[in-house]
PDB file with SEQRES, HELIX, SHEET and CRYST1 records, atoms N, CA, C and O in Angstrom:
SEQRES   1 A   74  MET PRO GLN CYS LEU ALA ASN ARG GLU ASP LEU ILE LEU          
SEQRES   2 A   74  ASP VAL LEU ASP ARG THR ASP SER LEU THR ILE GLU GLN          
SEQRES   3 A   74  MET ALA GLU ARG ILE PRO ALA LEU SER TRP ASN ASP LEU          
SEQRES   4 A   74  PHE GLU THR ILE ASP ALA MET SER ARG ARG GLY ALA ILE          
SEQRES   5 A   74  ILE LEU ARG ARG ARG GLY PHE ASP TYR GLU ILE SER ALA          
SEQRES   6 A   74  ARG ARG THR ALA MET GLN LEU PRO ARG                          
HELIX    1 AA1 LEU A    5  ASP A   17  1                                  13    
HELIX    2 AA2 ILE A   24  ARG A   30  1                                   7    
HELIX    3 AA3 TRP A   36  ARG A   49  1                                  14    
SHEET    1 AA1 3 SER A  21  THR A  23  0                                        
SHEET    2 AA1 3 ASP A  60  ALA A  65 -1                                        
SHEET    3 AA1 3 ILE A  52  ARG A  57 -1                                        
CRYST1    1.000    1.000    1.000  90.00  90.00  90.00 P 1           1          
ATOM      1  N   MET A   1      18.214 -67.922   9.946  1.00  0.00           N  
ATOM      2  CA  MET A   1      18.461 -69.275   9.637  1.00  0.00           C  
ATOM      3  C   MET A   1      17.443 -69.730   8.660  1.00  0.00           C  
ATOM      4  O   MET A   1      16.246 -69.613   8.922  1.00  0.00           O  
ATOM      5  N   PRO A   2      17.895 -70.287   7.452  1.00  0.00           N  
ATOM      6  CA  PRO A   2      16.868 -70.724   6.498  1.00  0.00           C  
ATOM      7  C   PRO A   2      16.177 -71.990   7.004  1.00  0.00           C  
ATOM      8  O   PRO A   2      16.763 -72.847   7.666  1.00  0.00           O  
ATOM      9  N   GLN A   3      14.905 -72.049   6.651  1.00  0.00           N  
ATOM     10  CA  GLN A   3      14.099 -73.204   7.065  1.00  0.00           C  
ATOM     11  C   GLN A   3      13.624 -73.894   5.837  1.00  0.00           C  
ATOM     12  O   GLN A   3      13.457 -73.260   4.795  1.00  0.00           O  
ATOM     13  N   CYS A   4      13.389 -75.229   5.927  1.00  0.00           N  
ATOM     14  CA  CYS A   4      12.896 -75.933   4.806  1.00  0.00           C  
ATOM     15  C   CYS A   4      11.515 -75.500   4.377  1.00  0.00           C  
ATOM     16  O   CYS A   4      10.746 -74.964   5.176  1.00  0.00           O  
ATOM     17  N   LEU A   5      11.197 -75.734   3.116  1.00  0.00           N  
ATOM     18  CA  LEU A   5       9.924 -75.243   2.568  1.00  0.00           C  
ATOM     19  C   LEU A   5       8.697 -75.743   3.400  1.00  0.00           C  
ATOM     20  O   LEU A   5       7.778 -74.974   3.682  1.00  0.00           O  
ATOM     21  N   ALA A   6       8.711 -77.017   3.772  1.00  0.00           N  
ATOM     22  CA  ALA A   6       7.590 -77.604   4.520  1.00  0.00           C  
ATOM     23  C   ALA A   6       7.367 -76.840   5.847  1.00  0.00           C  
ATOM     24  O   ALA A   6       6.223 -76.568   6.213  1.00  0.00           O  
ATOM     25  N   ASN A   7       8.462 -76.491   6.571  1.00  0.00           N  
ATOM     26  CA  ASN A   7       8.366 -75.757   7.802  1.00  0.00           C  
ATOM     27  C   ASN A   7       7.838 -74.334   7.564  1.00  0.00           C  
ATOM     28  O   ASN A   7       7.030 -73.836   8.348  1.00  0.00           O  
ATOM     29  N   ARG A   8       8.277 -73.703   6.525  1.00  0.00           N  
ATOM     30  CA  ARG A   8       7.753 -72.405   6.166  1.00  0.00           C  
ATOM     31  C   ARG A   8       6.267 -72.415   5.830  1.00  0.00           C  
ATOM     32  O   ARG A   8       5.511 -71.525   6.218  1.00  0.00           O  
ATOM     33  N   GLU A   9       5.866 -73.478   5.079  1.00  0.00           N  
ATOM     34  CA  GLU A   9       4.437 -73.602   4.761  1.00  0.00           C  
ATOM     35  C   GLU A   9       3.602 -73.813   6.056  1.00  0.00           C  
ATOM     36  O   GLU A   9       2.515 -73.253   6.199  1.00  0.00           O  
ATOM     37  N   ASP A  10       4.132 -74.626   6.984  1.00  0.00           N  
ATOM     38  CA  ASP A  10       3.415 -74.855   8.202  1.00  0.00           C  
ATOM     39  C   ASP A  10       3.195 -73.528   9.010  1.00  0.00           C  
ATOM     40  O   ASP A  10       2.128 -73.276   9.571  1.00  0.00           O  
ATOM     41  N   LEU A  11       4.276 -72.707   9.026  1.00  0.00           N  
ATOM     42  CA  LEU A  11       4.166 -71.414   9.725  1.00  0.00           C  
ATOM     43  C   LEU A  11       3.077 -70.528   9.088  1.00  0.00           C  
ATOM     44  O   LEU A  11       2.282 -69.918   9.802  1.00  0.00           O  
ATOM     45  N   ILE A  12       3.042 -70.461   7.765  1.00  0.00           N  
ATOM     46  CA  ILE A  12       2.083 -69.664   7.075  1.00  0.00           C  
ATOM     47  C   ILE A  12       0.622 -70.244   7.356  1.00  0.00           C  
ATOM     48  O   ILE A  12      -0.300 -69.499   7.688  1.00  0.00           O  
ATOM     49  N   LEU A  13       0.479 -71.552   7.209  1.00  0.00           N  
ATOM     50  CA  LEU A  13      -0.851 -72.156   7.436  1.00  0.00           C  
ATOM     51  C   LEU A  13      -1.315 -71.948   8.897  1.00  0.00           C  
ATOM     52  O   LEU A  13      -2.498 -71.744   9.168  1.00  0.00           O  
ATOM     53  N   ASP A  14      -0.363 -72.007   9.803  1.00  0.00           N  
ATOM     54  CA  ASP A  14      -0.734 -71.731  11.270  1.00  0.00           C  
ATOM     55  C   ASP A  14      -1.338 -70.323  11.364  1.00  0.00           C  
ATOM     56  O   ASP A  14      -2.384 -70.135  11.986  1.00  0.00           O  
ATOM     57  N   VAL A  15      -0.688 -69.355  10.756  1.00  0.00           N  
ATOM     58  CA  VAL A  15      -1.164 -67.982  10.852  1.00  0.00           C  
ATOM     59  C   VAL A  15      -2.582 -67.893  10.146  1.00  0.00           C  
ATOM     60  O   VAL A  15      -3.514 -67.288  10.676  1.00  0.00           O  
ATOM     61  N   LEU A  16      -2.686 -68.489   8.997  1.00  0.00           N  
ATOM     62  CA  LEU A  16      -3.985 -68.414   8.312  1.00  0.00           C  
ATOM     63  C   LEU A  16      -5.080 -69.154   8.979  1.00  0.00           C  
ATOM     64  O   LEU A  16      -6.247 -68.873   8.708  1.00  0.00           O  
ATOM     65  N   ASP A  17      -4.769 -70.127   9.876  1.00  0.00           N  
ATOM     66  CA  ASP A  17      -5.818 -70.808  10.629  1.00  0.00           C  
ATOM     67  C   ASP A  17      -6.421 -69.899  11.598  1.00  0.00           C  
ATOM     68  O   ASP A  17      -7.542 -70.176  12.025  1.00  0.00           O  
ATOM     69  N   ARG A  18      -5.798 -68.810  12.015  1.00  0.00           N  
ATOM     70  CA  ARG A  18      -6.295 -67.911  13.044  1.00  0.00           C  
ATOM     71  C   ARG A  18      -6.945 -66.660  12.443  1.00  0.00           C  
ATOM     72  O   ARG A  18      -7.446 -65.810  13.179  1.00  0.00           O  
ATOM     73  N   THR A  19      -6.939 -66.546  11.136  1.00  0.00           N  
ATOM     74  CA  THR A  19      -7.523 -65.373  10.525  1.00  0.00           C  
ATOM     75  C   THR A  19      -8.057 -65.673   9.100  1.00  0.00           C  
ATOM     76  O   THR A  19      -7.615 -66.634   8.472  1.00  0.00           O  
ATOM     77  N   ASP A  20      -8.972 -64.883   8.608  1.00  0.00           N  
ATOM     78  CA  ASP A  20      -9.553 -65.184   7.325  1.00  0.00           C  
ATOM     79  C   ASP A  20      -8.531 -64.882   6.133  1.00  0.00           C  
ATOM     80  O   ASP A  20      -8.386 -65.669   5.198  1.00  0.00           O  
ATOM     81  N   SER A  21      -7.860 -63.719   6.241  1.00  0.00           N  
ATOM     82  CA  SER A  21      -6.934 -63.340   5.232  1.00  0.00           C  
ATOM     83  C   SER A  21      -6.039 -62.278   5.739  1.00  0.00           C  
ATOM     84  O   SER A  21      -6.353 -61.562   6.690  1.00  0.00           O  
ATOM     85  N   LEU A  22      -4.904 -62.181   5.087  1.00  0.00           N  
ATOM     86  CA  LEU A  22      -3.814 -61.155   5.454  1.00  0.00           C  
ATOM     87  C   LEU A  22      -3.177 -60.624   4.198  1.00  0.00           C  
ATOM     88  O   LEU A  22      -3.190 -61.286   3.160  1.00  0.00           O  
ATOM     89  N   THR A  23      -2.638 -59.476   4.278  1.00  0.00           N  
ATOM     90  CA  THR A  23      -1.756 -59.035   3.217  1.00  0.00           C  
ATOM     91  C   THR A  23      -0.363 -59.631   3.473  1.00  0.00           C  
ATOM     92  O   THR A  23      -0.051 -60.115   4.561  1.00  0.00           O  
ATOM     93  N   ILE A  24       0.450 -59.570   2.422  1.00  0.00           N  
ATOM     94  CA  ILE A  24       1.809 -60.157   2.583  1.00  0.00           C  
ATOM     95  C   ILE A  24       2.548 -59.410   3.662  1.00  0.00           C  
ATOM     96  O   ILE A  24       3.320 -60.024   4.399  1.00  0.00           O  
ATOM     97  N   GLU A  25       2.346 -58.083   3.795  1.00  0.00           N  
ATOM     98  CA  GLU A  25       3.056 -57.275   4.815  1.00  0.00           C  
ATOM     99  C   GLU A  25       2.586 -57.724   6.186  1.00  0.00           C  
ATOM    100  O   GLU A  25       3.396 -57.837   7.107  1.00  0.00           O  
ATOM    101  N   GLN A  26       1.321 -57.977   6.337  1.00  0.00           N  
ATOM    102  CA  GLN A  26       0.812 -58.442   7.682  1.00  0.00           C  
ATOM    103  C   GLN A  26       1.395 -59.840   8.010  1.00  0.00           C  
ATOM    104  O   GLN A  26       1.723 -60.134   9.159  1.00  0.00           O  
ATOM    105  N   MET A  27       1.513 -60.681   6.976  1.00  0.00           N  
ATOM    106  CA  MET A  27       2.025 -62.028   7.192  1.00  0.00           C  
ATOM    107  C   MET A  27       3.560 -61.911   7.649  1.00  0.00           C  
ATOM    108  O   MET A  27       4.027 -62.627   8.535  1.00  0.00           O  
ATOM    109  N   ALA A  28       4.259 -60.988   6.994  1.00  0.00           N  
ATOM    110  CA  ALA A  28       5.664 -60.803   7.345  1.00  0.00           C  
ATOM    111  C   ALA A  28       5.814 -60.303   8.788  1.00  0.00           C  
ATOM    112  O   ALA A  28       6.761 -60.676   9.481  1.00  0.00           O  
ATOM    113  N   GLU A  29       4.863 -59.447   9.244  1.00  0.00           N  
ATOM    114  CA  GLU A  29       4.906 -58.998  10.651  1.00  0.00           C  
ATOM    115  C   GLU A  29       4.643 -60.156  11.628  1.00  0.00           C  
ATOM    116  O   GLU A  29       5.225 -60.213  12.712  1.00  0.00           O  
ATOM    117  N   ARG A  30       3.765 -61.063  11.227  1.00  0.00           N  
ATOM    118  CA  ARG A  30       3.457 -62.206  12.128  1.00  0.00           C  
ATOM    119  C   ARG A  30       4.475 -63.284  12.131  1.00  0.00           C  
ATOM    120  O   ARG A  30       4.532 -64.057  13.087  1.00  0.00           O  
ATOM    121  N   ILE A  31       5.296 -63.389  11.103  1.00  0.00           N  
ATOM    122  CA  ILE A  31       6.384 -64.404  11.053  1.00  0.00           C  
ATOM    123  C   ILE A  31       7.721 -63.756  10.796  1.00  0.00           C  
ATOM    124  O   ILE A  31       8.281 -63.895   9.708  1.00  0.00           O  
ATOM    125  N   PRO A  32       8.247 -63.043  11.789  1.00  0.00           N  
ATOM    126  CA  PRO A  32       9.487 -62.345  11.635  1.00  0.00           C  
ATOM    127  C   PRO A  32      10.686 -63.265  11.370  1.00  0.00           C  
ATOM    128  O   PRO A  32      11.711 -62.814  10.861  1.00  0.00           O  
ATOM    129  N   ALA A  33      10.563 -64.526  11.707  1.00  0.00           N  
ATOM    130  CA  ALA A  33      11.644 -65.488  11.446  1.00  0.00           C  
ATOM    131  C   ALA A  33      11.925 -65.755  10.037  1.00  0.00           C  
ATOM    132  O   ALA A  33      12.986 -66.275   9.689  1.00  0.00           O  
ATOM    133  N   LEU A  34      10.940 -65.390   9.154  1.00  0.00           N  
ATOM    134  CA  LEU A  34      11.123 -65.645   7.714  1.00  0.00           C  
ATOM    135  C   LEU A  34      11.596 -64.345   7.053  1.00  0.00           C  
ATOM    136  O   LEU A  34      11.096 -63.258   7.341  1.00  0.00           O  
ATOM    137  N   SER A  35      12.580 -64.499   6.155  1.00  0.00           N  
ATOM    138  CA  SER A  35      13.024 -63.338   5.367  1.00  0.00           C  
ATOM    139  C   SER A  35      11.922 -63.024   4.326  1.00  0.00           C  
ATOM    140  O   SER A  35      11.044 -63.848   4.070  1.00  0.00           O  
ATOM    141  N   TRP A  36      11.989 -61.825   3.741  1.00  0.00           N  
ATOM    142  CA  TRP A  36      11.023 -61.507   2.681  1.00  0.00           C  
ATOM    143  C   TRP A  36      11.137 -62.557   1.502  1.00  0.00           C  
ATOM    144  O   TRP A  36      10.138 -63.014   0.947  1.00  0.00           O  
ATOM    145  N   ASN A  37      12.391 -62.893   1.175  1.00  0.00           N  
ATOM    146  CA  ASN A  37      12.622 -63.847   0.125  1.00  0.00           C  
ATOM    147  C   ASN A  37      11.928 -65.177   0.410  1.00  0.00           C  
ATOM    148  O   ASN A  37      11.196 -65.707  -0.426  1.00  0.00           O  
ATOM    149  N   ASP A  38      12.182 -65.712   1.635  1.00  0.00           N  
ATOM    150  CA  ASP A  38      11.595 -66.957   2.014  1.00  0.00           C  
ATOM    151  C   ASP A  38      10.066 -66.921   2.025  1.00  0.00           C  
ATOM    152  O   ASP A  38       9.401 -67.875   1.621  1.00  0.00           O  
ATOM    153  N   LEU A  39       9.523 -65.784   2.505  1.00  0.00           N  
ATOM    154  CA  LEU A  39       8.084 -65.659   2.569  1.00  0.00           C  
ATOM    155  C   LEU A  39       7.486 -65.609   1.110  1.00  0.00           C  
ATOM    156  O   LEU A  39       6.519 -66.310   0.812  1.00  0.00           O  
ATOM    157  N   PHE A  40       8.053 -64.816   0.271  1.00  0.00           N  
ATOM    158  CA  PHE A  40       7.583 -64.691  -1.130  1.00  0.00           C  
ATOM    159  C   PHE A  40       7.699 -66.081  -1.856  1.00  0.00           C  
ATOM    160  O   PHE A  40       6.762 -66.511  -2.529  1.00  0.00           O  
ATOM    161  N   GLU A  41       8.819 -66.736  -1.707  1.00  0.00           N  
ATOM    162  CA  GLU A  41       9.081 -67.957  -2.355  1.00  0.00           C  
ATOM    163  C   GLU A  41       7.990 -69.030  -1.866  1.00  0.00           C  
ATOM    164  O   GLU A  41       7.430 -69.777  -2.669  1.00  0.00           O  
ATOM    165  N   THR A  42       7.759 -69.046  -0.628  1.00  0.00           N  
ATOM    166  CA  THR A  42       6.778 -70.023  -0.052  1.00  0.00           C  
ATOM    167  C   THR A  42       5.385 -69.731  -0.486  1.00  0.00           C  
ATOM    168  O   THR A  42       4.662 -70.629  -0.918  1.00  0.00           O  
ATOM    169  N   ILE A  43       4.985 -68.475  -0.379  1.00  0.00           N  
ATOM    170  CA  ILE A  43       3.654 -68.044  -0.842  1.00  0.00           C  
ATOM    171  C   ILE A  43       3.411 -68.409  -2.337  1.00  0.00           C  
ATOM    172  O   ILE A  43       2.362 -68.926  -2.721  1.00  0.00           O  
ATOM    173  N   ASP A  44       4.459 -68.103  -3.151  1.00  0.00           N  
ATOM    174  CA  ASP A  44       4.386 -68.397  -4.547  1.00  0.00           C  
ATOM    175  C   ASP A  44       4.132 -69.876  -4.777  1.00  0.00           C  
ATOM    176  O   ASP A  44       3.220 -70.247  -5.516  1.00  0.00           O  
ATOM    177  N   ALA A  45       4.961 -70.745  -4.126  1.00  0.00           N  
ATOM    178  CA  ALA A  45       4.828 -72.184  -4.299  1.00  0.00           C  
ATOM    179  C   ALA A  45       3.482 -72.679  -3.861  1.00  0.00           C  
ATOM    180  O   ALA A  45       2.850 -73.490  -4.538  1.00  0.00           O  
ATOM    181  N   MET A  46       3.028 -72.168  -2.684  1.00  0.00           N  
ATOM    182  CA  MET A  46       1.716 -72.635  -2.172  1.00  0.00           C  
ATOM    183  C   MET A  46       0.557 -72.165  -3.077  1.00  0.00           C  
ATOM    184  O   MET A  46      -0.411 -72.897  -3.278  1.00  0.00           O  
ATOM    185  N   SER A  47       0.665 -70.952  -3.611  1.00  0.00           N  
ATOM    186  CA  SER A  47      -0.370 -70.446  -4.467  1.00  0.00           C  
ATOM    187  C   SER A  47      -0.443 -71.260  -5.801  1.00  0.00           C  
ATOM    188  O   SER A  47      -1.531 -71.597  -6.268  1.00  0.00           O  
ATOM    189  N   ARG A  48       0.690 -71.549  -6.371  1.00  0.00           N  
ATOM    190  CA  ARG A  48       0.751 -72.301  -7.591  1.00  0.00           C  
ATOM    191  C   ARG A  48       0.151 -73.688  -7.469  1.00  0.00           C  
ATOM    192  O   ARG A  48      -0.459 -74.211  -8.402  1.00  0.00           O  
ATOM    193  N   ARG A  49       0.348 -74.288  -6.256  1.00  0.00           N  
ATOM    194  CA  ARG A  49      -0.150 -75.613  -5.975  1.00  0.00           C  
ATOM    195  C   ARG A  49      -1.605 -75.614  -5.575  1.00  0.00           C  
ATOM    196  O   ARG A  49      -2.251 -76.661  -5.552  1.00  0.00           O  
ATOM    197  N   GLY A  50      -2.139 -74.405  -5.249  1.00  0.00           N  
ATOM    198  CA  GLY A  50      -3.516 -74.309  -4.860  1.00  0.00           C  
ATOM    199  C   GLY A  50      -3.745 -74.524  -3.350  1.00  0.00           C  
ATOM    200  O   GLY A  50      -4.877 -74.725  -2.908  1.00  0.00           O  
ATOM    201  N   ALA A  51      -2.682 -74.481  -2.591  1.00  0.00           N  
ATOM    202  CA  ALA A  51      -2.782 -74.655  -1.152  1.00  0.00           C  
ATOM    203  C   ALA A  51      -3.309 -73.394  -0.411  1.00  0.00           C  
ATOM    204  O   ALA A  51      -3.896 -73.478   0.667  1.00  0.00           O  
ATOM    205  N   ILE A  52      -3.070 -72.242  -1.040  1.00  0.00           N  
ATOM    206  CA  ILE A  52      -3.552 -70.975  -0.549  1.00  0.00           C  
ATOM    207  C   ILE A  52      -4.136 -70.227  -1.725  1.00  0.00           C  
ATOM    208  O   ILE A  52      -3.917 -70.586  -2.882  1.00  0.00           O  
ATOM    209  N   ILE A  53      -4.881 -69.182  -1.415  1.00  0.00           N  
ATOM    210  CA  ILE A  53      -5.412 -68.263  -2.431  1.00  0.00           C  
ATOM    211  C   ILE A  53      -4.687 -66.893  -2.326  1.00  0.00           C  
ATOM    212  O   ILE A  53      -4.639 -66.292  -1.253  1.00  0.00           O  
ATOM    213  N   LEU A  54      -4.135 -66.423  -3.441  1.00  0.00           N  
ATOM    214  CA  LEU A  54      -3.472 -65.162  -3.455  1.00  0.00           C  
ATOM    215  C   LEU A  54      -4.239 -64.222  -4.408  1.00  0.00           C  
ATOM    216  O   LEU A  54      -4.400 -64.535  -5.587  1.00  0.00           O  
ATOM    217  N   ARG A  55      -4.686 -63.129  -3.920  1.00  0.00           N  
ATOM    218  CA  ARG A  55      -5.463 -62.132  -4.663  1.00  0.00           C  
ATOM    219  C   ARG A  55      -4.813 -60.783  -4.645  1.00  0.00           C  
ATOM    220  O   ARG A  55      -4.258 -60.390  -3.619  1.00  0.00           O  
ATOM    221  N   ARG A  56      -4.856 -60.051  -5.742  1.00  0.00           N  
ATOM    222  CA  ARG A  56      -4.425 -58.696  -5.789  1.00  0.00           C  
ATOM    223  C   ARG A  56      -5.569 -57.817  -5.275  1.00  0.00           C  
ATOM    224  O   ARG A  56      -6.689 -57.916  -5.777  1.00  0.00           O  
ATOM    225  N   ARG A  57      -5.312 -56.976  -4.304  1.00  0.00           N  
ATOM    226  CA  ARG A  57      -6.275 -56.020  -3.793  1.00  0.00           C  
ATOM    227  C   ARG A  57      -5.651 -54.634  -3.882  1.00  0.00           C  
ATOM    228  O   ARG A  57      -4.910 -54.227  -2.987  1.00  0.00           O  
ATOM    229  N   GLY A  58      -5.948 -53.900  -4.967  1.00  0.00           N  
ATOM    230  CA  GLY A  58      -5.281 -52.596  -5.162  1.00  0.00           C  
ATOM    231  C   GLY A  58      -3.825 -52.769  -5.344  1.00  0.00           C  
ATOM    232  O   GLY A  58      -3.380 -53.444  -6.272  1.00  0.00           O  
ATOM    233  N   PHE A  59      -3.052 -52.156  -4.451  1.00  0.00           N  
ATOM    234  CA  PHE A  59      -1.606 -52.264  -4.481  1.00  0.00           C  
ATOM    235  C   PHE A  59      -1.067 -53.384  -3.585  1.00  0.00           C  
ATOM    236  O   PHE A  59       0.145 -53.589  -3.528  1.00  0.00           O  
ATOM    237  N   ASP A  60      -1.927 -54.097  -2.899  1.00  0.00           N  
ATOM    238  CA  ASP A  60      -1.486 -55.186  -2.010  1.00  0.00           C  
ATOM    239  C   ASP A  60      -1.890 -56.511  -2.590  1.00  0.00           C  
ATOM    240  O   ASP A  60      -2.674 -56.598  -3.534  1.00  0.00           O  
ATOM    241  N   TYR A  61      -1.319 -57.566  -1.982  1.00  0.00           N  
ATOM    242  CA  TYR A  61      -1.682 -58.938  -2.265  1.00  0.00           C  
ATOM    243  C   TYR A  61      -2.275 -59.535  -0.967  1.00  0.00           C  
ATOM    244  O   TYR A  61      -1.696 -59.384   0.109  1.00  0.00           O  
ATOM    245  N   GLU A  62      -3.390 -60.187  -1.078  1.00  0.00           N  
ATOM    246  CA  GLU A  62      -4.095 -60.789   0.025  1.00  0.00           C  
ATOM    247  C   GLU A  62      -3.913 -62.297   0.013  1.00  0.00           C  
ATOM    248  O   GLU A  62      -4.063 -62.919  -1.039  1.00  0.00           O  
ATOM    249  N   ILE A  63      -3.603 -62.888   1.121  1.00  0.00           N  
ATOM    250  CA  ILE A  63      -3.391 -64.328   1.216  1.00  0.00           C  
ATOM    251  C   ILE A  63      -4.506 -64.927   2.079  1.00  0.00           C  
ATOM    252  O   ILE A  63      -4.789 -64.424   3.167  1.00  0.00           O  
ATOM    253  N   SER A  64      -5.117 -65.967   1.610  1.00  0.00           N  
ATOM    254  CA  SER A  64      -6.097 -66.661   2.439  1.00  0.00           C  
ATOM    255  C   SER A  64      -5.922 -68.156   2.274  1.00  0.00           C  
ATOM    256  O   SER A  64      -5.310 -68.609   1.307  1.00  0.00           O  
ATOM    257  N   ALA A  65      -6.443 -68.908   3.189  1.00  0.00           N  
ATOM    258  CA  ALA A  65      -6.288 -70.388   3.148  1.00  0.00           C  
ATOM    259  C   ALA A  65      -7.380 -70.879   2.248  1.00  0.00           C  
ATOM    260  O   ALA A  65      -8.489 -70.345   2.216  1.00  0.00           O  
ATOM    261  N   ARG A  66      -7.037 -71.914   1.517  1.00  0.00           N  
ATOM    262  CA  ARG A  66      -8.034 -72.636   0.676  1.00  0.00           C  
ATOM    263  C   ARG A  66      -8.737 -73.636   1.628  1.00  0.00           C  
ATOM    264  O   ARG A  66      -8.123 -74.553   2.173  1.00  0.00           O  
ATOM    265  N   ARG A  67      -9.986 -73.418   1.786  1.00  0.00           N  
ATOM    266  CA  ARG A  67     -10.754 -74.266   2.710  1.00  0.00           C  
ATOM    267  C   ARG A  67     -11.585 -75.253   1.960  1.00  0.00           C  
ATOM    268  O   ARG A  67     -12.164 -74.940   0.920  1.00  0.00           O  
ATOM    269  N   THR A  68     -11.645 -76.447   2.489  1.00  0.00           N  
ATOM    270  CA  THR A  68     -12.514 -77.450   1.933  1.00  0.00           C  
ATOM    271  C   THR A  68     -13.929 -77.311   2.478  1.00  0.00           C  
ATOM    272  O   THR A  68     -14.089 -76.599   3.469  1.00  0.00           O  
ATOM    273  N   ALA A  69     -14.940 -77.908   1.938  1.00  0.00           N  
ATOM    274  CA  ALA A  69     -16.267 -77.855   2.439  1.00  0.00           C  
ATOM    275  C   ALA A  69     -16.366 -78.275   3.917  1.00  0.00           C  
ATOM    276  O   ALA A  69     -17.153 -77.734   4.694  1.00  0.00           O  
ATOM    277  N   MET A  70     -15.544 -79.248   4.256  1.00  0.00           N  
ATOM    278  CA  MET A  70     -15.567 -79.673   5.678  1.00  0.00           C  
ATOM    279  C   MET A  70     -14.987 -78.686   6.623  1.00  0.00           C  
ATOM    280  O   MET A  70     -15.292 -78.723   7.815  1.00  0.00           O  
ATOM    281  N   GLN A  71     -14.156 -77.796   6.140  1.00  0.00           N  
ATOM    282  CA  GLN A  71     -13.450 -76.799   6.957  1.00  0.00           C  
ATOM    283  C   GLN A  71     -14.271 -75.510   7.105  1.00  0.00           C  
ATOM    284  O   GLN A  71     -14.007 -74.726   8.017  1.00  0.00           O  
ATOM    285  N   LEU A  72     -15.187 -75.292   6.296  1.00  0.00           N  
ATOM    286  CA  LEU A  72     -16.005 -74.078   6.317  1.00  0.00           C  
ATOM    287  C   LEU A  72     -16.923 -74.000   7.492  1.00  0.00           C  
ATOM    288  O   LEU A  72     -17.548 -75.007   7.825  1.00  0.00           O  
ATOM    289  N   PRO A  73     -17.055 -72.838   8.167  1.00  0.00           N  
ATOM    290  CA  PRO A  73     -17.965 -72.751   9.247  1.00  0.00           C  
ATOM    291  C   PRO A  73     -19.423 -72.931   8.792  1.00  0.00           C  
ATOM    292  O   PRO A  73     -19.799 -72.572   7.677  1.00  0.00           O  
ATOM    293  N   ARG A  74     -20.201 -73.485   9.675  1.00  0.00           N  
ATOM    294  CA  ARG A  74     -21.624 -73.746   9.322  1.00  0.00           C  
ATOM    295  C   ARG A  74     -22.505 -72.723   9.903  1.00  0.00           C  
ATOM    296  O   ARG A  74     -23.721 -72.776   9.715  1.00  0.00           O  
TER     297      ARG A  74                                                      
END                                                                             
C-alpha cells in the first residue's frame, strides 16, 4: 500500500533516531512496509532538502540524520 511522502519520511526519521547511520539495505530491512522505489524516492527527497545526510561508502550508501547543535549528545 503506497504511503504519502510525509509518512514515509516519518518512518525513516524514526529509524534514524535509534541509530547513528544505516546503509540503504539496512534501512529497507527495518522498514519492510516500504517498497525499494518508495524508499529511494523518499531518501532522495530528504537528502536534497538537507533533512538527512547521504554519503557514498565504497559500494554502499550510508544514511544519517542531520542533527542540530541542540540534538547532539553532550
